[in-house]
Each structure stands twice: as structure tokens, then as C-alpha cells.
C-alpha positions in Angstrom: -39.9 -32.0 -152.5 -37.4 -33.6 -150.2 -39.6 -33.1 -147.1 -40.1 -36.2 -145.0 -43.3 -38.3 -145.7 -43.7 -41.4 -143.6 -40.6 -43.5 -144.2 -39.7 -41.6 -147.4 -40.1 -38.1 -148.7 -42.9 -36.3 -150.5 -41.3 -36.8 -153.9 -40.3 -40.3 -153.0 -43.9 -41.2 -152.2 -45.1 -39.7 -155.4 -42.6 -41.7 -157.5 -43.1 -44.9 -155.6 -46.9 -44.7 -156.1 -46.4 -44.2 -159.9 -44.0 -47.1 -160.0 -46.4 -49.3 -158.1 -49.1 -48.4 -160.6 -46.9 -49.7 -163.5 -45.7 -46.5 -165.2 -42.8 -47.4 -167.4 -40.9 -44.2 -167.4 -41.0 -41.5 -164.8 -39.6 -38.0 -165.4 -39.2 -35.7 -162.4 -38.9 -32.0 -163.3 -36.9 -30.3 -160.6 -36.9 -26.6 -159.7 -36.4 -25.3 -156.2 -34.7 -27.5 -153.7 -32.8 -29.2 -156.5 -30.1 -30.8 -154.2 -32.7 -32.1 -151.7 -34.9 -33.5 -154.4 -32.0 -35.3 -156.1 -30.9 -36.7 -152.7 -34.4 -37.9 -152.0 -34.7 -39.6 -155.5 -31.2 -41.1 -155.0 -32.6 -43.1 -152.0 -35.3 -44.8 -154.1 -34.8 -48.3 -155.5 -32.3 -48.4 -158.4 -34.6 -50.4 -160.7 -36.9 -47.5 -161.4 -36.8 -46.0 -164.9 -36.4 -42.5 -163.6 -35.1 -39.4 -165.3 -34.7 -35.9 -164.0 -34.6 -32.6 -165.8 -34.0 -29.2 -164.3 -36.3 -26.2 -164.9 -34.2 -23.1 -164.4 -37.3 -21.0 -164.8 -39.1 -22.6 -161.9 -39.3 -19.3 -159.8 -40.7 -17.1 -162.6 -42.9 -19.4 -164.6 -46.2 -21.2 -164.3 -46.2 -24.9 -163.8 -46.7 -25.3 -167.6 -43.0 -24.6 -168.1 -42.0 -27.5 -165.9 -44.4 -29.8 -167.9 -42.8 -28.5 -171.1 -39.3 -29.4 -169.9 -40.6 -32.9 -169.0 -42.3 -33.5 -172.4 -39.2 -32.3 -174.2 -37.1 -35.2 -173.0 -39.6 -38.0 -173.6 -38.7 -40.4 -176.4 -40.4 -40.2 -179.7 -42.3 -43.4 -179.3 -44.1 -42.2 -176.1 -47.7 -41.9 -177.0 -49.0 -40.0 -174.0 -47.8 -38.5 -170.7 -49.3 -38.6 -167.3 -49.2 -35.2 -165.6 -48.5 -35.6 -161.9 -47.9 -33.1 -159.2 -44.6 -33.6 -157.2 -46.3 -32.2 -154.1 -49.2 -34.7 -154.1 -48.0 -37.6 -152.0 -51.5 -38.6 -151.1 -52.2 -39.9 -154.7 -53.2 -43.5 -154.6 -52.0 -46.4 -156.7 -55.6 -47.4 -157.5 -56.4 -43.9 -158.8 -53.3 -43.8 -161.0 -54.2 -47.3 -162.4 -57.8 -46.2 -163.0 -56.7 -43.2 -165.1 -54.1 -45.3 -167.0 -56.7 -48.0 -167.6 -59.2 -45.5 -168.9 -56.7 -44.1 -171.3 -55.6 -47.6 -172.6 -59.3 -48.7 -173.0 -60.8 -45.6 -174.5 -57.9 -44.2 -176.4 -59.2 -40.7 -175.4 -56.8 -37.9 -176.1 -57.2 -36.5 -172.6 -58.2 -38.5 -169.4 -58.8 -36.6 -166.2 -59.9 -38.0 -162.8 -62.9 -36.4 -161.2 -64.0 -36.5 -157.5 -67.5 -35.0 -156.8 -67.5 -33.2 -160.1 -64.1 -31.6 -159.5 -61.2 -32.5 -161.7 -57.7 -33.2 -160.3 -54.4 -34.9 -160.9 -52.9 -37.1 -162.3 -54.2 -36.8 -165.8 -53.1 -38.2 -169.1 -52.6 -36.2 -172.3 -52.0 -37.9 -175.7 -49.0 -36.7 -177.8 -51.3 -35.2 -180.4 -52.1 -32.4 -177.8 -48.5 -31.8 -176.8 -48.0 -28.9 -179.3 -50.7 -27.0 -177.6 -49.1 -27.6 -174.2 -45.7 -26.6 -175.6 -47.2 -23.3 -176.9 -48.5 -22.3 -173.5 -47.0 -19.1 -172.1 -48.1 -16.9 -169.3 -50.8 -15.7 -168.7 -52.1 -19.0 -170.1 -52.0 -21.9 -167.7 -52.6 -25.7 -167.6 -56.1 -24.8 -166.3 -56.7 -22.8 -169.6 -55.5 -25.8 -171.6 -58.0 -28.1 -169.8 -60.8 -25.6 -170.3 -59.9 -25.3 -174.0 -60.1 -29.1 -174.3 -63.2 -29.6 -172.2 -65.2 -31.2 -175.0 -62.7 -34.1 -175.4 -61.9 -34.9 -171.8 -62.8 -38.3 -170.7 -63.5 -38.1 -167.0 -62.7 -41.0 -164.6 -64.9 -40.8 -161.5 -62.9 -41.7 -158.4 -64.0 -42.2 -154.8 -60.9 -40.4 -153.4 -60.3 -36.7 -152.7 -56.6 -37.4 -153.0 -56.7 -36.2 -156.6 -57.5 -32.7 -155.3 -54.9 -32.5 -152.5 -51.4 -31.2 -152.8 -49.0 -29.4 -150.5 -48.8 -25.8 -151.4 -48.2 -24.4 -147.9 -46.3 -25.4 -144.8 -49.7 -25.7 -143.0 -51.0 -28.2 -145.6 -47.8 -30.2 -145.2 -48.1 -30.3 -141.4 -51.8 -31.2 -141.5 -51.3 -34.0 -144.1 -47.9 -35.5 -143.0 -48.2 -39.2 -142.0 -46.4 -40.7 -139.0 -43.2 -42.6 -139.6 -43.6 -46.4 -139.4 -41.5 -47.9 -136.6 
């Protein structure tokens, strides 16, 4: 999303948070607003290891199709992927680091943050589970995937509701938008 967010944009904030948390490779799957999103990403520091891929099915498919496009372009030696919402600029570096640390420490196949017993984003999925993600087709969703894998999820309890917040409506954007720093 190329919408303004403080001194950057919604997608700019998401990518910046991920980079600050130490993610080595960031893939942004673009659907609607392609030109605006590419423009917003172009304003980010050039030292980021950032790739983009276009999802031409963005208007007719569930979010799982965007995830599939992103997974398809990852290199063969990537052992896991962090699933992050592009409309979730409130995510915090400390939360991203906690989820990443839990994965690296536990070697769990699926690591999901939890706030007050509610799971949210971002979450990490090991490559061994990617075939199931790649096989998802409507009406099955990422929520169904997580429900099917409930027994193996390692939950990371966090003290931040940011894992539950995204910007699905103009009202949510207006209510959440931070002021621009002078």
C-alpha cells in the first residue's frame, strides 16, 4: 500500500520494520495499486535485499495465492518464510524478532505470535510445509492451513495487539494513521 504512514508509506513501514528486525530477504507480492506500491518501495534505502513479484490474480483470489507467488521466487536454500501482511504497518520490530528467535531456537515447523490467546501475523512456516500452502485453492484459506496445523504450532506470546491489527478499510487506516514527524 502506497498510502502515507508517518514519514513513509504503509508498505514502506512494513518493509522497514522487517529490515530492522534482521530479515535477510524481503519479497513483496504486489496486486492492486501496483504503480503506487513500486513507487513507495523505490523510496526505501537501496541496501535492502528486496524483491517484488506481481500477483495478477489479486482481485479474484484469496490471500493464499499471493503467498504462493512469493514462495515460488524464493531461493532453494531458504529454509522458512515469514508471512507478513503488507497492510500491517503497526507491527513492531521486537515482535518480528521474537517470532524469528523462537523459530531459530525451537526449530518448530510453524511459529505464530499470540496476543491474549489470539493468533496473528507475522508467522513463520518451514519449507517442509510449503507444499500444503502451494496446494491451497479456494474455498480453502490460510486460516484453514493454520487450523490443519494446529498441533504443531509453536506460539510466541507477545504483549502487543499489533499482531492483530491491519488496515482492511479506509476507516481503519484513518483511525490508525500516525502523524508525520516534522
